[in-house]
C-alpha positions in Angstrom: 159.3 105.5 189.6 159.8 109.2 189.4 160.0 109.3 193.1 162.5 107.1 193.3 165.0 108.6 190.2 164.6 112.0 191.2 167.1 112.5 193.9 169.7 110.6 192.0 168.8 112.1 189.0 169.0 115.7 190.2 172.0 115.4 192.5 173.9 113.5 189.5 173.0 116.4 187.1 173.8 119.3 189.1 177.0 117.9 190.3 177.9 116.8 186.8 176.8 119.9 184.8 178.4 122.3 187.2 181.5 120.3 188.7 183.8 122.9 187.3 182.7 125.5 189.9 181.9 122.9 193.1 184.8 120.6 192.4 187.7 122.9 191.3 191.5 122.2 192.1 191.7 125.9 192.4 189.2 126.6 195.2 188.5 129.5 197.4 192.0 130.7 198.9 193.9 128.3 196.6 192.8 125.2 198.8 192.2 121.9 197.4 188.7 120.2 198.6 189.6 116.6 199.5 186.4 115.4 200.7 184.5 115.8 197.3 185.0 113.6 194.2 186.5 115.8 191.6 184.7 115.6 188.5 185.6 117.2 185.1 183.5 117.5 182.0 185.5 116.0 179.2 183.7 117.3 176.3 182.6 121.0 175.5 179.0 120.3 176.5 178.4 120.1 180.4 177.6 116.5 181.2 178.2 113.8 183.6 181.8 114.2 183.5 184.5 111.8 184.7 186.3 111.8 188.0 189.7 113.7 187.8 191.9 110.4 188.4 190.6 108.8 185.3 191.4 111.6 183.1 194.7 111.1 181.2 196.1 114.6 181.2 197.2 117.1 183.1 194.0 119.3 183.2 193.7 122.4 185.3 190.1 123.4 186.7 189.6 127.0 188.0 186.8 128.1 190.2 185.1 131.2 189.5 185.6 132.5 193.2 189.4 132.4 192.3 189.1 135.4 189.8 187.3 137.7 192.1 189.8 137.1 195.0 192.7 138.0 192.7 190.4 140.9 191.0 191.2 139.4 187.4 190.0 142.0 184.6 189.5 138.7 182.5 190.2 135.2 182.0 193.7 135.9 180.3 194.8 137.9 183.0 193.9 135.3 185.7 195.5 132.8 183.5 198.9 134.3 183.1 199.1 134.8 186.6 198.4 131.2 187.9 198.0 128.6 185.4 200.9 126.1 184.4 202.4 126.4 180.9 200.6 129.9 180.4 202.6 133.1 179.2 201.6 136.4 177.5 202.4 138.7 174.6 201.3 142.2 175.2 201.3 142.8 171.5 198.2 145.4 171.4 198.9 146.7 175.0 195.9 146.5 176.0 194.6 144.8 179.4 191.6 143.3 177.3 193.9 142.2 174.3 196.6 140.0 175.2 198.0 137.1 173.2 197.9 134.1 175.5 200.5 131.3 174.9 199.6 127.8 176.3 202.5 125.5 175.7 203.4 127.2 172.9 200.4 127.8 171.4 198.2 131.0 170.9 194.7 132.0 171.6 194.9 135.9 170.3 192.5 138.7 169.3 195.0 139.4 166.7 194.5 138.4 163.0 197.6 136.8 161.6 198.5 135.0 164.8 198.7 131.5 164.4 195.9 130.2 166.6 196.3 126.9 168.2 193.7 126.6 171.2 190.1 126.2 171.2 187.9 128.4 173.4 184.5 127.5 174.4 181.4 129.2 176.3 178.9 126.8 177.8 179.5 124.4 175.0 179.9 127.0 171.8 183.2 127.4 170.2 184.0 131.2 170.5 187.1 131.5 168.0 186.0 134.0 165.7 185.2 132.3 162.1 187.4 134.9 160.4 190.9 133.8 161.8 190.1 131.9 164.9 190.9 134.8 166.9 189.7 135.1 170.5 188.4 138.1 171.7 188.8 138.2 175.7 186.7 141.4 175.8 183.8 139.7 175.0 183.7 136.9 177.8 182.4 138.6 181.0 184.6 137.7 184.0 181.8 137.8 186.6 179.4 135.6 184.7 182.1 132.7 184.9 181.6 130.0 187.4 184.4 128.0 186.3 187.1 127.3 183.7 188.5 123.8 182.6 191.8 124.2 180.5 192.5 120.7 179.0 196.2 120.4 177.4 197.0 118.6 174.2 195.4 117.9 170.9 192.1 116.3 172.3 190.2 115.8 169.2 186.9 115.7 171.1 187.0 119.3 171.3 187.2 119.7 167.4 189.0 122.2 165.2 192.0 124.6 166.7 192.3 122.2 169.5 196.4 122.2 168.8 197.9 122.7 172.1 194.7 122.4 174.4 191.2 123.8 174.8 189.6 126.3 177.3 186.2 125.6 178.2 184.2 128.1 180.3 181.0 127.2 182.3 178.7 130.2 183.4 177.0 130.9 186.3 173.1 130.5 186.7 170.5 131.4 189.4 170.5 127.8 191.1 174.0 127.5 191.7 174.8 131.5 192.6 171.9 132.6 194.5 172.0 136.1 195.8 173.6 139.3 194.5 176.7 141.5 194.6 177.5 145.2 193.5 181.4 146.3 193.4 183.4 149.5 192.1 187.0 150.2 192.1 189.2 153.1 191.0 192.7 154.2 190.7 195.8 154.4 188.6 195.5 155.5 185.1 191.8 157.0 185.9 190.6 153.4 186.0 186.8 153.1 186.9 185.4 149.5 187.0 182.1 148.8 188.3 180.2 145.2 188.3 176.9 143.7 189.6 175.4 140.4 189.6 172.2 138.9 190.9 170.7 135.4 190.9 167.6 133.4 192.5 165.3 130.7 192.2 161.3 130.9 191.9 159.3 130.3 194.5 158.1 126.8 193.4 161.8 125.9 192.5 161.4 125.2 188.9 162.6 128.5 187.4 166.2 130.2 188.0 167.9 133.4 186.8 171.2 135.2 186.9 172.4 138.5 185.3 175.3 140.5 185.4 177.0 143.4 184.2 180.3 145.0 183.6 181.4 148.7 183.1 185.4 149.5 182.5 186.9 152.7 181.8 190.4 154.0 181.8 192.8 156.4 180.5 195.6 153.8 179.7 199.1 153.8 180.9 200.4 154.3 177.4 199.8 157.8 175.6 196.6 158.2 173.8 195.3 154.9 174.9 191.8 154.9 176.5 189.5 152.0 176.7 186.1 151.4 177.3 184.3 148.1 177.8 180.8 147.2 178.8 179.5 143.7 179.1 176.0 142.2 179.9 175.1 138.4 180.6 171.8 137.1 181.4 170.7 133.5 181.8 167.2 132.0 182.7 166.9 128.1 183.6 164.2 125.6 184.1 164.4 122.1 185.5 162.1 119.1 186.6 163.1 115.9 187.7 164.8 114.6 184.5 165.4 117.6 182.3 167.1 121.1 182.6 167.0 124.1 179.9 169.0 127.1 180.1 168.7 130.3 177.7 171.6 132.7 178.0 172.5 136.0 176.6 176.0 137.7 176.4 176.4 141.1 175.1 179.5 143.4 174.5 180.2 146.9 173.2 183.8 147.8 173.8 186.0 150.4 172.3 189.7 149.7 172.8 193.0 151.3 172.2 195.9 149.3 171.8 198.9 151.1 170.8 201.1 148.1 170.1 204.9 147.9 170.0 207.1 150.7 170.5 210.7 151.0 169.0 213.5 150.7 171.5 215.1 154.2 170.6 211.8 156.1 171.5 211.4 154.2 174.5 214.7 155.3 175.9 214.1 158.9 174.7 210.5 159.5 175.9 209.6 156.8 178.3 208.0 153.7 178.3 204.4 155.3 178.0 205.3 156.6 174.5 203.9 155.4 171.0 205.0 155.1 167.4 201.7 156.1 165.5 198.3 156.6 166.5 195.3 155.7 166.4 194.9 152.1 167.0 191.3 151.4 167.7 189.3 148.3 167.8 185.7 148.5 168.6 184.0 145.1 169.1 180.2 144.7 169.5 178.5 141.1 170.1 175.0 139.6 170.7 175.3 135.9 171.5 172.4 133.7 172.3 172.6 130.1 173.3 170.1 127.5 174.5 171.4 124.5 176.5 169.5 121.5 177.5 169.8 118.0 179.0 167.5 114.9 179.8 167.7 112.0 181.7 166.0 108.8 179.9 167.1 106.9 183.1 169.9 106.7 185.6 172.5 105.8 183.2 171.5 107.7 180.0 171.8 111.6 179.5 171.2 113.7 176.4 172.8 116.9 176.4 172.5 119.5 173.7 172.6 123.3 172.5 171.9 125.5 169.7 173.2 129.0 169.3 173.3 132.2 167.4 176.4 134.6 167.6 176.8 138.1 165.8 179.7 140.0 166.1 181.0 143.4 164.7 184.8 144.4 164.6 185.9 147.8 163.3 189.6 148.7 163.6 191.3 152.2 162.7 195.0 151.9 162.6 197.3 154.7 162.0 200.3 153.9 160.2 203.2 155.1 158.3 202.2 155.2 154.6 203.9 152.2 153.0 203.9 153.6 149.8 205.9 156.6 150.6 208.8 157.8 148.7 210.3 160.8 147.3 209.4 160.0 143.7 207.1 162.7 142.3 206.2 160.0 139.5 204.7 157.8 141.7 201.1 158.6 141.2 200.1 158.3 145.2 202.8 160.8 146.0 202.2 163.3 143.2 198.3 163.0 144.3 199.3 163.5 148.0 201.4 166.5 147.0 198.3 168.0 145.1 195.9 167.2 148.0 198.3 169.3 150.5 198.8 172.0 148.0 202.5 171.5 147.6 204.9 171.3 144.6 208.1 169.5 143.8 210.3 171.6 146.1 208.4 170.2 149.0 209.1 166.5 148.3 211.4 166.5 151.7 208.3 167.7 153.7 205.8 165.8 155.7 203.3 165.1 152.7 201.9 161.5 152.2 203.7 160.1 155.2 200.9 158.4 157.0 197.8 156.1 156.5 194.5 155.5 157.8 194.1 151.9 157.5 190.3 150.8 158.1 188.4 147.5 158.4 185.0 146.3 159.4 184.2 142.5 160.0 181.0 141.2 160.5 180.4 137.6 161.5 177.5 135.8 161.7 177.4 132.3 163.2 174.8 129.4 164.4 174.9 125.8 165.1 174.0 123.2 167.1 175.7 120.3 169.2 174.2 117.2 170.9 176.0 114.3 172.7 174.4 111.1 174.4 176.0 109.9 177.6 175.8 106.2 178.7 177.0 105.4 182.1 176.6 101.7 181.7 178.9 98.6 182.5 180.5 97.0 179.5 181.6 93.3 179.9 180.7 93.8 183.4 183.0 96.7 184.0 182.5 100.3 184.8 182.4 102.4 181.5 181.2 105.8 180.3 180.4 106.1 176.5 179.7 109.4 174.7 178.7 109.9 171.4 178.2 113.6 169.7 177.7 115.5 166.7 178.1 119.2 166.0 177.2 121.5 163.3 178.4 125.4 162.6 177.7 127.8 160.1 179.3 131.4 159.6 179.0 134.1 157.3 181.6 136.7 157.1 181.9 140.3 155.5 185.0 142.1 155.6 186.2 145.3 154.0 189.3 147.2 154.1 190.4 150.6 153.1 193.3 152.9 153.1 193.3 156.7 153.6 196.6 158.7 152.9 197.5 161.4 155.4 200.3 162.9 157.2 201.9 162.4 160.4 201.7 165.1 162.9 203.7 166.4 165.8 201.9 163.6 168.2 202.6 160.9 165.5 198.7 160.8 165.0 197.7 160.6 161.1 195.6 163.3 159.8 193.5 162.0 156.9 193.7 163.8 153.4 190.5 162.4 151.9 192.6 160.6 149.5 191.9 156.7 149.2 194.0 154.0 147.9 192.5 151.8 145.2 195.3 149.1 145.8 194.4 148.6 149.4 190.7 147.9 149.1 189.3 144.7 150.1 185.6 143.8 150.0 185.3 139.9 150.8 182.4 137.8 151.6 183.3 134.3 153.2 181.2 131.1 154.5 182.1 128.3 156.2 180.4 125.1 157.1 181.9 122.6 159.7 180.3 119.6 161.0 182.0 116.8 163.3 181.2 113.4 164.7 182.9 112.4 167.8 182.8 109.4 170.4 185.1 109.0 173.7 184.8 105.8 176.0 186.2 105.2 179.4 186.7 101.9 180.5 187.8 100.6 183.9 189.6 97.8 183.5 189.7 97.1 187.3 190.0 99.5 190.1 193.3 100.7 189.1 193.3 100.7 185.3 191.4 103.1 183.2 191.5 103.2 179.4 190.0 106.0 177.4 189.8 105.7 173.8 188.6 108.8 171.5 188.2 110.0 167.8 186.5 112.7 166.0 185.8 113.2 162.4 186.1 116.8 161.0 184.9 118.4 157.8 185.1 121.8 156.9 184.3 123.9 153.8 185.4 127.5 153.2 183.8 129.7 150.4 185.2 132.9 149.6 184.0 135.3 147.3 185.8 138.8 146.2 183.4 141.4 145.6 186.0 143.6 144.0 187.8 140.7 141.6 184.8 138.4 140.9 186.5 136.5 138.0 187.8 133.4 139.6 190.8 132.9 136.8 192.2 136.4 137.9 195.4 135.2 140.0 194.9 138.1 142.5 191.1 137.2 143.2 190.4 136.1 146.8 187.4 134.0 145.6 187.7 130.2 146.0 186.6 127.1 147.5 188.1 124.7 149.8 187.4 121.6 151.9 189.4 119.9 154.5 188.5 116.7 156.6 190.1 114.3 158.7 189.5 111.8 161.7 191.7 112.3 164.5 192.3 109.5 167.2 193.1 109.7 170.9 194.0 107.0 173.4 194.8 107.3 177.1 195.5 105.3 180.2 195.5 105.7 183.9 196.9 103.9 186.8 195.6 104.9 190.3 197.4 102.4 192.6 196.1 104.3 195.9 193.6 107.4 196.3 196.6 109.7 196.7 198.4 108.8 193.5 197.5 108.7 189.6 200.0 107.9 186.9 198.9 108.2 183.2 200.1 108.6 179.5 198.1 109.5 176.6 198.5 110.2 172.8 196.2 112.4 170.8 195.9 114.1 167.4 194.1 117.3 166.6 193.7 119.4 163.4 193.1 123.2 162.4 191.7 124.1 158.7 193.1 127.4 157.2 190.5 130.3 157.8 189.1 132.7 155.3 191.6 135.5 156.3 194.5 132.8 155.9 193.3 131.5 152.6 192.9 135.3 151.3 196.5 135.8 152.0 198.1 132.7 150.9 200.1 134.1 147.4 203.8 135.0 148.2 203.6 136.8 144.6 200.9 139.1 146.0 201.8 139.5 149.6 199.2 141.4 152.0 199.3 143.7 155.1 197.7 141.9 158.2 195.2 142.8 159.6 194.1 145.2 157.1 194.5 143.6 153.3 194.4 140.5 151.6 195.2 139.3 148.0 195.8 136.0 146.2 194.3 132.7 147.3 196.5 129.4 146.8 195.5 126.6 148.7 196.9 125.7 152.0 197.1 122.7 153.7 195.3 121.8 157.1 197.4 121.8 160.1 197.6 118.3 162.1 199.1 118.2 165.5 200.3 115.0 167.4 200.8 115.2 171.1 202.3 112.6 173.7 202.1 113.3 177.4 203.1 111.4 180.4 202.2 112.6 183.9 201.5 111.8 187.6 199.5 113.8 190.4 198.5 113.1 193.7 198.6 114.2 197.7 201.9 114.4 199.6 199.4 114.8 202.8 195.9 115.6 203.2 196.6 119.5 202.7 199.4 119.2 200.0 198.8 118.2 196.5 201.1 117.8 193.2 201.3 117.4 189.9 203.7 116.7 187.1 203.5 116.1 183.4 205.9 116.0 180.4 204.7 116.6 176.8 205.8 116.5 173.0 203.3 117.9 170.6 204.3 118.4 166.6 202.6 120.3 164.0 202.5 119.1 160.5 202.1 121.6 157.8 202.0 124.3 160.5 200.8 127.6 159.1 202.6 130.8 159.7 202.6 134.4 158.4 205.7 134.9 156.5 207.1 138.6 156.3 208.2 140.0 153.1 209.0 143.4 154.0 210.2 144.5 157.4 209.2 148.0 157.2 205.5 147.8 156.0 204.5 144.5 157.6 203.6 142.9 154.2 203.8 139.1 153.9 201.7 136.0 153.4 200.6 133.0 154.9 202.2 129.4 154.0 202.9 126.2 155.4 206.4 126.1 156.9 206.7 122.1 157.4 206.9 120.8 161.2 207.1 122.6 164.4 207.5 121.2 167.9 206.5 122.2 171.3 207.7 119.9 173.9 208.4 120.6 177.7 207.6 120.1 181.6 205.0 121.6 184.0 205.2 120.9 187.6 202.9 121.9 190.4 202.6 122.1 194.0 199.8 123.6 196.1 198.4 123.4 199.9 197.9 125.0 202.9 199.5 125.2 206.4 196.9 126.8 208.9 196.4 130.2 207.7 199.0 130.3 205.0 197.8 128.8 201.6 200.2 128.6 198.3 200.3 127.6 194.7 203.9 127.2 193.0 204.2 126.0 189.4 207.3 125.8 186.9 206.8 125.1 183.4 209.7 124.3 180.8 209.0 124.9 177.2 211.3 124.3 174.0 209.5 125.7 170.9 211.5 124.7 167.8 211.1 124.7 164.0 211.5 120.9 162.8 211.9 121.7 159.1 214.4 123.9 157.4 213.0 127.1 155.5 214.3 130.3 154.3 212.4 133.5 155.2 212.6 137.0 153.8 214.2 139.1 156.2 216.0 142.6 155.8 217.0 143.4 159.4 218.7 140.1 160.6 222.5 140.7 160.7 223.0 137.2 159.2 220.4 137.9 156.0 222.0 137.3 152.5 220.5 138.0 148.9 219.0 134.9 147.3 219.0 134.1 143.6 215.5 136.1 143.3 217.1 139.1 144.8 215.3 138.8 148.4 217.2 139.4 151.5 216.6 136.0 153.4 217.5 134.2 156.5 217.8 130.4 156.7 216.1 129.1 159.8 217.1 125.4 160.4 215.9 122.5 162.3 215.9 123.1 166.0 216.1 127.0 166.0 213.5 128.4 168.6 210.3 129.8 167.6 210.0 133.7 168.8 208.4 135.4 171.6 208.1 132.0 173.7 209.9 132.0 177.1 211.6 128.6 177.8 211.0 128.9 181.6 208.6 130.2 183.8 207.8 130.1 187.5 204.6 131.3 189.1 204.0 131.6 193.0 200.7 132.5 194.4 200.9 133.0 198.3 197.8 134.0 200.7 197.8 134.5 204.5 194.5 134.8 206.3 195.5 137.7 208.8 192.5 137.5 210.7 189.0 135.8 209.7 188.1 138.6 207.9 191.4 140.1 206.4 193.6 138.4 204.0 197.1 139.2 201.8 197.6 137.6 198.8 200.6 137.6 196.2 201.5 136.6 192.6 205.2 136.3 191.7 205.8 135.6 188.1 209.0 135.0 186.6 209.6 134.4 182.7 212.9 133.7 180.8 214.1 135.8 177.8 213.1 135.1 174.2 214.0 135.6 170.7 212.6 138.4 169.0 210.3 137.9 166.0 212.7 138.5 163.1 215.3 136.5 164.8 213.7 133.2 163.9 217.3 131.6 162.9 218.6 132.8 166.3 221.5 134.0 165.1 221.2 138.0 164.6 223.9 140.0 166.3 223.7 143.7 167.3 226.0 145.7 165.0 225.1 149.4 164.9 227.6 150.1 162.4 226.0 148.1 159.7 222.4 149.2 160.6 221.5 146.2 162.8 220.6 147.8 165.8 219.7 146.0 169.3 219.9 142.4 170.5 218.0 139.7 168.5 216.6 138.7 172.3 214.3 140.3 174.7 215.3 139.8 178.6 213.4 137.9 181.2 211.6 139.4 183.9 209.9 139.0 187.5 206.6 140.8 188.2 205.3 141.0 191.8 201.6 141.8 192.4 199.7 142.3 195.7 195.9 141.9 196.6 194.1 142.3 200.0 190.4 142.2 201.3 188.8 142.9 204.2 185.4 141.6 205.2 183.1 143.6 207.5 182.0 140.5 209.5 178.6 139.1 208.4 177.3 142.5 206.9 178.0 141.3 203.2 180.5 144.6 202.9 184.1 144.3 202.0 187.0 146.5 201.0 189.5 145.3 198.4 192.9 146.6 196.9 195.3 145.4 194.3 198.5 146.5 193.1 200.6 145.3 190.1 204.2 145.3 189.4 205.1 146.7 192.9 208.8 146.9 192.4 208.4 149.0 189.3 210.0 146.5 186.8 210.9 148.1 183.4 210.2 144.8 181.2 209.0 143.7 178.0 207.1 140.5 177.2 208.2 139.9 173.7 209.7 141.9 170.7 210.2 142.4 167.0 213.0 143.1 164.9 211.8 145.5 162.2 211.9 148.8 160.6 210.9 152.3 161.4 210.2 155.6 159.8 210.3 157.4 163.1 213.6 159.0 164.3 215.1 159.3 167.6 213.4 162.6 168.2 210.0 161.2 167.5 209.7 162.9 164.1 209.1 161.2 160.6 212.4 160.7 159.6 211.6 160.2 155.7 213.3 156.9 155.4 213.5 153.5 157.3 216.0 152.2 159.4 216.4 149.1 161.4 215.0 149.0 164.8 214.0 146.7 167.4 210.3 146.9 168.6 209.2 146.0 172.2 205.8 144.9 174.0 206.5 147.1 177.1 205.3 145.7 180.2 202.6 147.8 182.7 204.8 149.9 185.2 203.5 150.0 189.2 199.8 150.8 189.5 197.1 150.2 192.3 193.2 150.3 192.6 191.0 150.2 195.6 187.5 149.2 195.5 184.3 148.2 197.9 181.9 145.4 197.1 178.5 144.4 198.8 177.3 140.8 198.7 173.4 140.4 199.5 171.1 137.7 199.4 171.3 134.0 200.7 173.9 132.3 198.7 173.0 128.4 198.9 175.0 125.5 197.5 173.7 123.0 195.1 173.0 120.6 197.9 171.1 123.4 199.7 169.0 124.3 196.6 168.1 120.7 196.2 166.9 120.4 199.7 164.2 122.9 199.1 
């Protein structure tokens, strides 16, 4: 019996579990393989998967080789340059810390950003427990075998899947045999070295893979060095019916992201200048993940994993002192004056002008996920049924402190050794999450395929304030909160021919407020993010509801196309509401409904030596509930009955920093069998700056409202090339970005600044528009050596 089942089981298991990298739409050179069945995993865990034509959404699938060809630093870099519906906000202005937007939903490393995408690595959700943030620097790019970007509020992917889910599959020694070493250098003092090696034991039962990355650069902004160190390893074992994989991901990164810069300083000192410094983030992580699968027979498969993830994040931010004023009666000003040896006559000097905000976040998480897949007929019709369960537990320790200081001539902050009691935070958080899901795809006949899915989520969040333990105190962070909901989905695909698929779907997802949001939800006691929290009123869970209709197919054997329209509406959406434009204070609150609706169109193919991918996206992201926001810098603000300067946001007003239009073109030409040249051309429309949520601000410098409430659109062109020295394994490569040296910004913020146009501390705040500047023209060159036999899964099976 075992000999009879073995070939089918091994082949099916390998094809399904690694369909992402073996049957990718974005295959090598941008070509689409038409002689293979394109199988896509439809759950976070790798499993049997479904043929692409049966999936009722515009899923985008990327082969890991594509990231290598374009010399992408990380997943976010590749997504921004190539995938439909994706844009970026360079809020931190560090290549490893971008805010990725997909269909108007964020996956960001910044606390306070409303997160709306779930991200998985080998079946484990890697959104951080504290704030649902995504640290792109913790995912090593040369360990990636493939990526699925699933759009919509697919409930199967659990919490935070409001706008989509990103599922990453890593390499193993069975599918990626052989090794490679590469190094590159160039602009901004960048040095990047990477290595990988994979193989299979002599008896074929054990495989292994290891990779490492080292990145170091000075950065193109002033005072912005970054060092990233990543390690990945995996060992696997399999027999005729089972497979086990144990992987380890480690990182030790030190990044400077100097953030937004006020427009006046940029004009005076250039785009590389900064506001204040330092803005440092140190991330360390150790992540163990055990995955396993077992075939009970030809039609029933069990897949499961268990994991442990430990991360530590330390930040050091040099800022203007939020409490600075000229009143000597203020205890902190008086204390600062004493600390610097000054007296009342020195009130106008640079005394307590700066602050060093420090935070430490320790997060420990563990859990497991399991699913059973049944590929068995139902009522004599082809059917795939999957049922699964997941449990996640996390413990969080968050500490924050503020040291007063002075702003020096380089706009750095020199500490005075004087701590602020009011800014101190010592929080312990604990979350317990479990979910039960099922999804079923029934082929009604050869042309119609019906998918029904659902998931029940339950999450409990417990916060304990170590500084204010009294739960009756209105300023305590302590509190217990529970959220639960059943989220359904339905989809239908129609495949009248092998060259055409038409589909429609409706799905719902949810996001529960995090420990960080629940700890900063009191409008009477605002906080400054990501450095402080206070107050703990309850927030409602966010529920998203998505409709999507689309089609895809083949125009010819070499040209494919796709198109989709969608509409996602968030109910009880959570956003950070600013209460003070000068110091960034605010709180989280449910703001009612928001909506994202749009269109994605894609075309790709090849003609001889020339291949291309082209994509156009339209996004209309709007508020769908009227609300008032505290705002002191918008020209249309007015004073409400409570004495606050506010603006009125109306239904239909656009959300900030989200471009309406985006056009992406990737072209590649194979000059010779060994030499290829490629280019990415990306165009994004203008956006409304944050602070102009009512879309009505007008520039009026005479009244103090300087600058437009919008940020201009832009086009950026990148080039890449590589030359292989025959079959020797050696190649040289080069990449240049922004070759026309376009001066642009990916977003902006209407705020206030204490820095004057000469770059000195002004002593008082003034209205200013701050921008997220894009990187100037730069280039790098490198060499790579590939060695060892790299066999396909089919060759590996034949051994």
